[in-house]
C-alpha positions in Angstrom: -10.7 124.7 69.2 -9.0 121.4 68.1 -9.0 119.5 64.8 -12.0 117.5 66.0 -13.9 120.7 66.7 -13.7 121.9 63.1 -16.6 121.4 60.7 -16.3 118.6 58.3 -16.3 121.0 55.4 -13.5 123.0 56.9 -11.4 119.9 57.5 -11.9 118.8 53.9 -10.9 122.2 52.7 -7.7 122.2 54.9 -6.7 118.7 53.8 -7.5 119.5 50.1 -5.4 122.6 50.4 -2.4 120.7 51.9 -2.6 118.1 49.2 -2.7 120.8 46.6 0.3 122.6 48.1 2.3 119.4 48.3 1.3 118.5 44.7 2.4 121.9 43.5 5.7 121.6 45.3 6.3 118.1 43.9 5.5 119.3 40.4 7.7 122.4 40.7 10.5 120.2 42.1 10.1 117.6 39.4 10.0 120.3 36.7 13.2 121.9 38.1 14.8 118.5 38.1 13.8 117.9 34.5 14.9 121.4 33.5 18.3 120.7 35.2 18.6 117.4 33.4 17.6 119.0 30.1 20.2 121.7 30.5 22.9 119.2 31.4 21.9 117.0 28.4 21.9 120.0 26.1 25.3 121.1 27.5 26.8 117.6 27.2 25.3 116.6 23.8 25.0 119.9 21.9 26.6 123.0 23.3 30.0 121.5 24.3 30.5 119.3 21.3 29.4 122.2 19.0 31.8 124.6 20.6 34.6 122.1 20.7 34.1 121.4 17.0 34.5 125.1 16.3 37.6 125.3 18.4 39.1 122.2 16.9 38.4 123.5 13.4 40.3 126.7 14.2 43.3 124.8 15.6 43.1 122.3 12.7 43.2 125.1 10.2 46.3 126.5 11.7 48.0 123.1 11.9 47.0 122.2 8.4 48.7 125.3 7.1 51.9 124.3 9.1 51.7 120.7 7.9 51.3 121.6 4.2 54.1 124.1 4.4 56.3 121.6 6.1 55.6 119.1 3.4 56.5 121.7 0.7 59.8 122.4 2.5 60.7 118.7 2.9 60.0 118.0 -0.8 61.5 121.2 -2.2 63.4 120.0 -5.3 66.0 122.7 -5.0 66.9 121.7 -1.4 66.8 118.0 -2.3 69.3 118.6 -5.2 71.5 120.3 -2.7 71.2 117.4 -0.3 72.1 114.9 -3.0 75.1 117.0 -3.9 76.4 116.5 -0.3 74.8 119.5 1.3 77.8 121.8 0.8 78.0 124.5 3.4 79.0 127.1 0.9 75.5 126.9 -0.6 73.8 127.6 2.8 72.8 131.2 1.7 70.7 129.7 -1.0 69.1 127.2 1.4 68.4 130.1 3.8 66.4 131.9 1.2 64.3 128.8 0.5 63.7 128.4 4.3 62.9 132.1 4.7 60.2 131.7 2.0 58.6 128.9 4.0 58.9 130.7 7.3 57.0 133.7 5.9 54.3 131.6 4.2 53.7 129.6 7.4 53.8 132.5 9.8 55.7 130.1 12.0 58.2 130.9 14.7 60.9 128.9 13.1 61.7 126.4 10.3 64.2 123.6 10.4 65.6 120.7 8.3 67.7 117.7 9.2 69.8 116.6 6.1 71.7 113.4 5.4 75.3 114.1 4.7 77.8 112.1 2.5 79.7 110.8 5.5 76.5 109.0 6.7 75.7 111.6 9.4 72.9 114.0 9.8 73.1 117.8 10.0 70.4 120.0 11.7 69.6 123.5 10.4 67.4 125.9 12.3 66.2 129.3 11.0 64.7 131.6 13.6 64.7 135.4 14.1 66.8 136.0 10.9 69.5 133.6 12.2 70.4 130.4 10.5 72.3 127.9 12.7 73.4 124.3 12.2 75.0 121.5 14.1 75.7 117.8 13.6 73.1 115.3 15.0 73.9 112.1 16.9 71.7 109.2 18.0 73.5 109.3 21.3 72.4 112.9 21.9 69.2 113.1 23.9 68.3 116.4 22.1 68.3 114.5 18.8 66.1 111.6 20.0 63.0 113.1 18.3 64.6 112.6 14.8 65.7 109.0 15.2 62.5 108.0 17.0 60.5 109.6 14.2 62.3 107.6 11.6 61.6 104.4 13.5 57.9 105.1 13.6 58.0 105.5 9.8 55.2 108.1 9.9 54.8 110.5 7.0 54.6 113.4 9.5 54.0 114.0 13.2 53.5 116.9 15.6 56.1 117.0 18.4 55.9 119.2 21.5 59.6 119.9 22.3 62.3 122.5 23.0 65.3 123.3 20.8 68.7 124.4 22.0 69.3 126.6 18.8 65.9 128.3 19.1 63.9 130.3 21.5 63.3 129.1 25.0 60.2 127.3 26.0 58.0 124.6 24.4 57.2 124.7 20.7 55.1 122.5 18.5 57.3 121.1 15.7 55.8 119.6 12.5 58.3 116.9 11.4 57.8 115.9 7.8 59.9 113.4 5.9 60.8 113.9 2.2 59.5 111.5 -0.4 63.1 111.2 -1.8 65.3 108.8 0.1 69.0 107.8 0.2 70.4 104.4 -0.9 69.2 102.8 2.4 65.7 104.1 2.2 66.1 106.9 4.7 64.6 110.3 3.9 67.0 112.8 2.5 65.3 115.5 4.6 63.2 115.8 7.6 61.9 119.3 7.7 59.1 121.5 9.0 57.9 124.5 10.9 57.8 125.3 14.6 55.1 127.2 16.4 55.7 128.5 19.9 53.1 128.1 22.6 52.3 131.8 22.5 51.2 131.5 18.9 48.6 128.9 19.8 47.7 130.5 23.0 46.9 133.8 21.2 44.7 131.9 18.8 42.6 130.2 21.5 42.3 133.3 23.7 39.3 134.3 21.6 37.5 131.2 22.5 35.3 131.2 25.6 32.6 129.1 27.3 30.1 131.5 28.7 31.4 134.6 30.4 34.5 133.2 32.1 35.2 129.7 30.7 38.6 129.3 29.2 39.9 126.8 26.6 42.9 124.6 27.2 44.5 121.6 25.7 45.2 119.1 28.4 46.9 115.7 28.4 44.9 112.7 29.8 47.3 112.8 32.8 46.3 116.4 33.6 49.3 118.4 32.3 48.2 121.5 30.4 49.9 121.7 27.0 48.2 124.9 25.7 46.7 127.6 28.0 45.5 131.1 27.3 48.4 132.2 29.6 51.5 130.8 27.9 53.3 130.7 31.2 51.0 128.0 32.4 51.7 125.7 29.5 53.8 122.7 30.5 53.6 123.8 34.2 49.9 123.6 35.2 48.7 120.2 36.2 44.9 119.6 36.7 45.1 116.0 37.9 44.6 117.0 41.5 41.4 118.9 40.8 38.0 117.2 41.4 36.4 118.8 38.4 39.1 117.4 36.0 38.8 113.9 37.4 35.0 114.1 37.1 35.2 115.3 33.5 37.7 112.5 32.6 35.3 110.0 34.1 32.5 111.6 32.1 30.7 112.3 35.4 28.7 115.3 34.4 26.3 115.0 37.2 29.1 115.6 39.8 30.2 118.6 37.9 26.7 120.0 38.0 25.6 118.9 41.5 28.8 119.9 43.2 29.3 123.0 41.1 32.8 121.9 40.3 35.1 124.3 38.4 38.6 124.2 37.1 
């Protein structure tokens, strides 16, 4: 029996049923789309910013402690008097005790200070692992470029990701803080601060997670990972070639969702 052979009531019932089924499918599909959009909006506008604020607050708290301790070291009157007296090497044991106090209070990996000397030079002192070392600094030495560049920028303090030949291997975050006291030419008597190795920061952010498996990293705009839960990846892993990273940098959340991109 063909379509024409069906009773009018039957044909109306079939058509009505098809229309109802299509309507339900459209409503379900549209509802799924709205739900997906709502989840994406909530993730983008609420969950991610909220979680990032929590993470940033934790990192900021750790860095604030390091910055304040570095300021205290740079403006230590006892050390400044020593610097004004010509920074005699026979008083280094006294300076070491002052540096050790700052090292313990910061919980840092190392502390350092660059001191102006009477001959117009600069001497670098580095305390790490119960060992105090020093050496003269030179503007022509690439390892000392951080100091002279910092003075040119005339910043009160700065964070510098770098290595140090007198300290442990690997990248460290140095807090460079200039003293309020200056010499006759307006240059700071001291530039001092603390240094945190990448493992210290990595151990701090290991406790942060997005969902069950999401990890937290600090990444440069170019894709190089500065801080990673696995300290071995820091400074080595580059995400610039990954589609998910490019989509995130372009604020293309739809691609991350629709293509299920992951880093």
